[in-house]
C-alpha positions as CSV (number, residue, x, y, z in Angstrom):
1,M,-47.9,8.0,33.9
2,N,-44.3,7.0,34.9
3,I,-42.0,8.6,32.4
4,L,-39.5,5.8,32.9
5,R,-41.8,3.2,31.3
6,P,-41.5,4.2,27.7
7,L,-37.7,4.7,28.1
8,L,-37.4,1.2,29.6
9,L,-39.6,-0.2,26.9
10,S,-37.4,1.4,24.2
11,R,-34.3,-0.2,25.7
12,L,-36.0,-3.6,25.9
13,L,-37.2,-3.3,22.3
14,L,-33.6,-2.5,21.2
15,L,-32.2,-5.4,23.0
16,G,-34.8,-7.7,21.5
17,A,-33.8,-6.5,18.0
18,G,-30.2,-7.5,18.7
19,V,-28.8,-4.1,19.5
20,L,-26.5,-4.8,22.4
21,F,-25.3,-1.3,23.3
22,A,-27.7,-0.1,26.0
23,Q,-26.0,3.3,26.6
24,P,-24.2,4.2,23.4
25,D,-24.0,7.9,24.1
26,L,-21.9,7.1,27.2
27,E,-19.6,4.6,25.7
28,E,-16.4,5.4,23.8
29,G,-15.9,4.1,20.3
30,V,-19.6,3.7,19.4
31,P,-20.2,5.0,15.8
32,P,-22.4,8.2,15.8
33,E,-24.9,6.6,13.5
34,D,-25.5,3.8,16.0
35,T,-26.1,6.4,18.7
36,L,-28.5,8.3,16.5
37,R,-30.4,5.1,15.6
38,V,-30.9,4.2,19.3
39,D,-31.9,7.8,20.2
40,Q,-34.5,7.9,17.4
41,M,-35.9,4.5,18.3
42,A,-36.3,5.6,21.9
43,R,-38.1,8.7,20.6
44,F,-40.4,6.6,18.5
45,T,-41.2,4.3,21.3
46,M,-42.0,7.1,23.7
47,A,-44.4,8.6,21.1
48,L,-46.0,5.1,20.6
49,E,-46.6,4.7,24.3
50,Q,-47.8,8.2,24.9
51,I,-50.4,7.9,22.0
52,H,-51.5,4.5,23.2
53,Q,-51.9,5.6,26.8
54,R,-53.3,9.1,26.4
55,Y,-55.1,9.5,23.0
56,V,-58.9,9.8,23.3
57,Q,-61.5,9.8,20.5
58,S,-65.1,9.2,21.5
59,G,-63.9,6.7,24.1
60,K,-62.3,4.4,21.4
61,E,-59.0,2.8,22.4
62,I,-56.5,2.6,19.6
63,S,-54.4,-0.7,19.5
64,Y,-50.7,-1.1,19.2
65,E,-51.3,-2.9,16.0
66,E,-53.2,0.0,14.5
67,L,-50.4,2.4,15.6
68,I,-47.6,0.3,14.2
69,D,-49.5,-0.2,10.9
70,G,-49.9,3.6,10.7
71,A,-46.2,4.1,11.6
72,I,-45.0,1.7,8.9
73,S,-47.3,3.2,6.3
74,G,-46.0,6.6,7.2
75,M,-42.4,5.5,6.8
76,M,-43.2,4.0,3.4
77,S,-44.9,7.2,2.3
78,Q,-41.5,9.0,2.8
79,L,-39.9,6.8,0.2
80,D,-40.9,6.5,-3.4
81,P,-44.3,5.8,-5.1
82,Y,-43.4,2.1,-5.6
83,S,-42.7,1.3,-1.9
84,T,-45.7,0.4,0.2
85,L,-47.1,-1.7,3.0
86,I,-49.2,-4.6,1.6
87,E,-51.6,-5.6,4.3
88,T,-52.4,-9.2,4.9
89,E,-55.8,-9.1,3.1
90,D,-54.3,-7.3,0.1
91,L,-51.3,-9.7,-0.3
92,Q,-53.2,-12.3,-2.4
93,Q,-54.6,-9.6,-4.7
94,F,-51.0,-8.3,-5.2
95,Q,-49.8,-11.8,-6.1
96,E,-52.6,-12.3,-8.6
97,T,-51.6,-9.0,-10.3
98,T,-48.0,-10.2,-10.8
99,E,-49.2,-13.5,-12.3
100,G,-50.7,-11.8,-15.4
101,E,-54.4,-12.4,-15.2
102,F,-56.8,-10.3,-13.0
103,G,-60.1,-8.5,-12.9
104,G,-60.2,-4.8,-13.3
105,I,-60.0,-2.0,-15.9
106,G,-56.7,-2.8,-17.4
107,V,-54.4,0.1,-16.7
108,V,-50.9,0.1,-15.2
109,I,-50.6,2.8,-12.6
110,N,-48.1,4.4,-10.2
111,R,-48.1,7.5,-8.0
112,R,-46.6,10.8,-9.1
113,G,-46.7,13.4,-6.3
114,E,-50.1,13.3,-4.7
115,W,-51.8,11.5,-7.5
116,V,-52.2,8.0,-8.8
117,T,-51.3,8.2,-12.5
118,V,-51.7,6.0,-15.6
119,V,-48.5,4.6,-16.8
120,S,-50.2,2.9,-19.7
121,P,-53.5,1.2,-20.5
122,I,-53.3,-2.4,-21.6
123,E,-54.3,-2.8,-25.2
124,G,-57.9,-4.0,-25.7
125,S,-58.8,-3.4,-22.0
126,P,-61.7,-1.2,-20.7
127,G,-59.1,1.5,-19.8
128,W,-57.8,1.4,-23.4
129,D,-61.3,1.5,-24.9
130,A,-62.2,4.5,-22.7
131,G,-59.2,6.4,-24.1
132,L,-57.1,6.6,-20.9
133,Q,-53.6,7.9,-21.6
134,P,-50.2,7.8,-19.9
135,G,-50.1,10.7,-17.5
136,D,-53.8,10.8,-16.7
137,R,-54.5,11.3,-13.0
138,F,-57.2,9.6,-11.0
139,V,-59.0,12.5,-9.3
140,A,-61.8,10.4,-7.8
141,I,-62.9,6.8,-7.8
142,E,-66.6,6.1,-7.2
143,A,-66.9,9.8,-6.1
144,E,-64.2,9.3,-3.4
145,D,-61.4,11.9,-3.6
146,A,-58.3,10.1,-4.7
147,R,-55.7,12.8,-3.7
148,G,-53.1,11.1,-1.6
149,F,-54.2,7.5,-2.5
150,S,-51.4,4.9,-2.6
151,V,-51.3,2.6,-5.6
152,Q,-52.7,-0.1,-3.4
153,D,-55.6,2.2,-2.3
154,A,-56.5,2.8,-6.0
155,V,-56.1,-0.9,-6.9
156,K,-58.6,-2.0,-4.2
157,R,-61.2,0.4,-5.5
158,L,-60.6,-0.3,-9.3
159,R,-60.8,-4.0,-8.8
160,G,-64.2,-5.7,-8.7
161,T,-66.5,-8.4,-10.0
162,P,-66.2,-8.7,-13.8
163,G,-69.1,-7.0,-15.4
164,S,-69.5,-4.5,-12.6
165,E,-69.1,-0.8,-13.2
166,V,-66.6,1.7,-11.7
167,K,-66.8,5.4,-12.3
168,V,-63.6,7.4,-12.4
169,E,-62.9,11.2,-12.6
170,M,-59.7,11.9,-14.4
171,F,-57.5,14.9,-15.2
172,R,-55.1,15.1,-18.2
173,P,-52.4,17.7,-17.4
174,S,-51.1,17.8,-20.9
175,E,-54.4,19.2,-22.1
176,N,-55.7,20.7,-18.9
177,L,-58.7,18.4,-19.4
178,S,-61.0,17.0,-16.8
179,F,-63.3,14.1,-17.8
180,T,-65.4,11.3,-16.3
181,A,-65.4,7.7,-17.5
182,T,-67.6,4.7,-16.5
183,L,-65.8,1.4,-17.1
184,I,-67.0,-2.2,-17.1
185,R,-64.5,-4.4,-15.2
186,E,-63.2,-7.4,-17.1
187,I,-60.8,-10.3,-16.5
188,I,-57.6,-8.8,-17.9
189,E,-55.4,-11.3,-19.7
190,T,-51.8,-10.7,-20.4
191,P,-51.4,-9.7,-24.1
192,S,-48.2,-10.5,-25.9
193,V,-47.1,-10.3,-29.6
194,E,-48.9,-9.2,-32.7
195,S,-47.5,-8.8,-36.2
196,F,-48.9,-7.8,-39.5
197,E,-48.2,-8.1,-43.2
198,P,-45.1,-6.2,-44.4
199,L,-45.5,-2.5,-44.5
200,E,-43.2,-2.1,-47.6
201,D,-41.0,-4.6,-49.5
202,G,-38.7,-6.2,-47.0
203,I,-40.0,-4.3,-43.9
204,G,-41.9,-6.1,-41.3
205,Y,-43.8,-4.8,-38.2
206,V,-44.3,-6.5,-34.9
207,R,-45.9,-5.1,-31.7
208,I,-45.2,-6.2,-28.2
209,S,-48.0,-5.0,-25.8
210,L,-46.6,-6.4,-22.6
211,F,-43.7,-8.7,-21.6
212,A,-45.2,-12.0,-20.5
213,E,-43.7,-15.5,-20.1
214,D,-44.3,-16.5,-23.7
215,T,-43.3,-13.1,-25.3
216,A,-39.9,-14.1,-26.5
217,Q,-41.1,-17.5,-27.8
218,R,-43.9,-15.8,-29.8
219,L,-41.5,-13.2,-31.2
220,R,-39.1,-15.9,-32.2
221,R,-41.8,-17.5,-34.2
222,E,-42.7,-14.2,-35.9
223,L,-39.1,-13.6,-36.8
224,T,-38.9,-17.1,-38.4
225,A,-42.1,-16.4,-40.4
226,M,-40.6,-13.0,-41.5
227,G,-37.5,-14.7,-42.7
228,R,-39.6,-16.8,-45.0
229,K,-41.1,-13.6,-46.5
230,D,-37.6,-12.1,-47.3
231,I,-38.0,-9.5,-44.6
232,H,-34.6,-7.7,-43.9
233,S,-35.8,-4.9,-41.6
234,V,-38.2,-4.9,-38.6
235,I,-40.1,-2.2,-36.7
236,L,-40.5,-3.3,-33.1
237,D,-43.3,-1.3,-31.6
238,L,-43.0,-0.9,-27.8
239,R,-45.3,2.2,-27.6
240,G,-47.7,2.0,-24.7
241,N,-46.0,-1.1,-23.4
242,P,-46.0,-0.8,-19.6
243,G,-43.4,-3.5,-19.0
244,G,-43.9,-6.9,-17.5
245,L,-41.4,-9.7,-16.7
246,L,-37.7,-8.9,-16.6
247,T,-36.9,-12.4,-17.8
248,A,-39.1,-11.8,-20.9
249,A,-37.3,-8.5,-21.6
250,V,-33.9,-10.2,-21.4
251,D,-35.1,-13.1,-23.7
252,V,-36.5,-10.6,-26.2
253,A,-33.2,-8.6,-26.2
254,G,-31.4,-11.9,-26.6
255,L,-33.0,-12.5,-30.0
256,F,-31.0,-9.6,-31.4
257,L,-27.8,-9.7,-29.3
258,P,-24.9,-12.3,-29.1
259,N,-25.1,-14.8,-26.3
260,D,-23.9,-13.5,-22.9
261,S,-24.5,-9.9,-23.9
262,L,-25.1,-7.5,-21.0
263,V,-28.8,-6.4,-21.1
264,V,-29.1,-4.5,-17.9
265,Y,-27.6,-4.3,-14.4
266,T,-28.9,-3.3,-11.0
267,V,-27.2,-1.3,-8.3
268,G,-28.4,-1.5,-4.7
269,K,-28.0,0.9,-1.8
270,E,-24.9,3.1,-1.9
271,G,-23.6,1.5,-5.1
272,E,-23.4,-1.9,-3.5
273,E,-24.5,-5.3,-4.9
274,R,-24.1,-4.7,-8.7
275,R,-25.9,-7.5,-10.5
276,E,-25.5,-8.0,-14.1
277,I,-28.2,-9.7,-16.2
278,R,-27.1,-11.2,-19.5
279,T,-28.6,-13.0,-22.4
280,L,-28.6,-16.8,-22.1
281,S,-29.5,-18.0,-25.7
282,R,-28.2,-17.5,-29.2
283,P,-29.8,-14.7,-31.3
284,H,-32.3,-15.5,-34.0
285,R,-30.8,-16.3,-37.3
286,L,-32.7,-13.4,-38.9
287,K,-30.5,-10.4,-38.2
288,P,-32.8,-7.5,-39.4
289,N,-32.1,-3.9,-39.4
290,L,-34.1,-2.8,-36.4
291,V,-36.1,0.3,-35.4
292,I,-37.8,0.4,-31.9
293,L,-40.7,2.7,-31.4
294,V,-41.3,4.2,-27.9
295,N,-43.3,6.9,-26.2
296,R,-44.2,8.0,-22.8
297,G,-46.3,4.9,-22.3
298,S,-43.2,2.7,-22.7
299,A,-42.0,1.7,-19.2
300,S,-40.0,-0.8,-17.2
301,A,-39.2,-3.9,-19.3
302,A,-39.9,-2.0,-22.5
303,E,-37.3,0.6,-21.4
304,I,-34.8,-2.1,-20.6
305,V,-35.1,-3.7,-24.1
306,A,-34.9,-0.3,-25.9
307,G,-32.0,0.9,-23.8
308,A,-30.0,-2.3,-24.2
309,L,-30.4,-2.5,-28.0
310,Q,-29.7,1.2,-28.3
311,D,-26.5,1.0,-26.3
312,E,-25.2,-1.9,-28.3
313,D,-26.0,0.0,-31.6
314,R,-28.3,-2.9,-32.5
315,A,-31.4,-0.7,-33.0
316,E,-32.4,2.9,-33.9
317,V,-34.9,4.1,-31.2
318,M,-37.5,6.5,-32.5
319,G,-40.5,8.3,-30.9
320,T,-40.5,10.3,-27.6
321,R,-38.8,9.9,-24.2
322,T,-40.1,6.9,-22.3
323,F,-41.8,6.9,-18.9
324,G,-38.8,6.3,-16.6
325,K,-40.0,3.5,-14.3
326,A,-37.2,1.0,-13.8
327,S,-36.5,0.0,-10.2
328,V,-36.4,-3.3,-8.4
329,Q,-39.2,-3.9,-5.8
330,S,-38.5,-6.7,-3.3
331,V,-41.4,-8.1,-1.4
332,V,-40.3,-8.6,2.2
333,P,-42.8,-10.8,4.3
334,M,-43.6,-9.6,7.8
335,P,-44.4,-11.9,10.8
336,D,-48.2,-10.9,10.8
337,G,-48.7,-12.0,7.2
338,S,-48.4,-8.5,5.7
339,A,-45.4,-7.6,3.5
340,L,-43.3,-4.6,2.6
341,K,-42.9,-3.9,-1.1
342,L,-39.6,-2.0,-1.0
343,T,-37.5,-0.5,-3.7
344,T,-34.1,-2.1,-3.3
345,A,-32.2,-1.3,-6.5
346,T,-32.5,0.6,-9.8
347,Y,-31.7,-0.5,-13.4
348,Y,-29.0,0.7,-15.6
349,T,-28.4,0.2,-19.3
350,P,-25.2,-1.5,-20.4
351,S,-23.5,1.9,-20.9
352,G,-24.4,3.0,-17.3
353,R,-27.5,5.2,-17.9
354,E,-29.9,5.1,-15.0
355,I,-33.4,4.4,-16.4
356,H,-35.5,5.2,-13.4
357,E,-37.0,8.8,-13.4
358,N,-34.9,9.5,-16.6
359,G,-36.4,7.2,-19.2
360,I,-34.8,6.4,-22.5
361,E,-34.2,9.2,-25.0
362,P,-34.8,8.2,-28.6
363,D,-32.1,8.5,-31.2
364,Q,-34.7,10.3,-33.4
365,V,-37.4,12.3,-31.7
366,V,-40.7,11.9,-33.6
367,S,-43.6,13.5,-31.8
368,F,-47.2,12.1,-32.0
369,P,-50.0,12.7,-29.5
370,L,-50.4,9.9,-27.0
371,G,-54.0,9.6,-27.9
372,G,-53.4,9.6,-31.6
373,W,-51.0,6.9,-32.5
374,I,-52.7,4.3,-34.6
375,Q,-52.6,0.6,-34.2
376,R,-51.6,-1.2,-37.3
377,T,-54.3,-3.0,-39.1
378,D,-54.5,-5.0,-42.3
379,D,-55.9,-2.0,-44.1
380,E,-53.4,-1.1,-46.7
381,D,-51.6,2.2,-46.1
382,Q,-53.3,3.0,-42.8
383,W,-49.9,3.0,-41.1
384,K,-48.9,6.1,-43.2
385,Q,-51.2,8.1,-40.9
386,D,-48.9,7.3,-38.0
387,P,-45.8,9.6,-38.3
388,Q,-43.6,7.4,-36.1
389,I,-44.2,4.3,-38.2
390,A,-43.8,6.3,-41.3
391,K,-40.5,7.7,-40.2
392,A,-39.3,4.2,-39.3
393,V,-40.2,3.0,-42.7
394,T,-38.4,5.9,-44.4
395,Y,-35.3,5.2,-42.3
396,L,-35.3,1.5,-43.0
397,S,-36.0,1.9,-46.7
398,G,-32.6,3.8,-47.0
399,E,-30.6,1.0,-45.5
400,P,-29.4,-2.2,-47.2
401,G,-30.7,-5.5,-45.7
402,E,-28.5,-7.7,-43.6
403,E,-28.5,-11.5,-43.8
């Protein structure tokens, strides 16, 4: 094979991409990083051409499309667990996921190291009923080894026709426990807000399971109803809340903060493109003393709300450190119908704390096993078995109400 062919092809590719310096290593004044970029692209193109021309496997010819797909996937694997190539056939499925209703087992997942990991099960879903917990690893899905799976690989295997079964093998590092679960797929609908009768005189309780489009509106109605019952303090339970819509998180925070308050800001590459996100509406007229409950299953939008209200001294945060998933993924369409889901910024609380990979540290650490925390019911005194709720009630009972 003529060795000049891949070198010539690399130069043509660079010119087609708008890079106008054909021999940067020979020109004066060319930035070193530009020289390095051209050299590395030439190296890549030579490897592409050599593999395409010379690789043999049982007489099968590998196409340029397959090689480029593999190269892009390889590049994305060097980034973070949230950046990935979404192939054309998977793009519609990804869009359905972000719209809030989909078929599956009802767990929010990401990748930690080599393993796809549970961030949080969605309350009332098959994953929730099976007892899956934050931090659980998918070891195998339908007997297929899941080591090295991307999030998208796992999603494709966990999705299916509602009513069908999927068998998963799990490992729980916190307990050194391996177990198997068979789950029945369902249509997963976005949950929102649930409240209960006052726990004690003047103390209300409301749980947000996920941040959906109507979450702030529903919470506003609950606060109005609490005001009619002479509630002066509220426990806002965000435990096991995997996140949801950023706009919903900002609107929820806005119920407790003055208009135009900073809720969160993002910072792009090399500290550029700081974008501040502020409240847009007046707070609710009920201005309760507020405790926010969090745990390792609280992620993303839940961390944004907890961090903002904590920074502004508007709430006491109790529980355990949150998950630490707060980055911005942009979906970049590609010419062939696929897309790149690429991390382009990370979130910071108003005081400048980076949430991603760090989480939110509570003001008061109150431990409770992830599998043990009890959902409030109308059964009188059941909440007393939940030490995090009980601690919040004790704390709020010692403060005067605000009107």
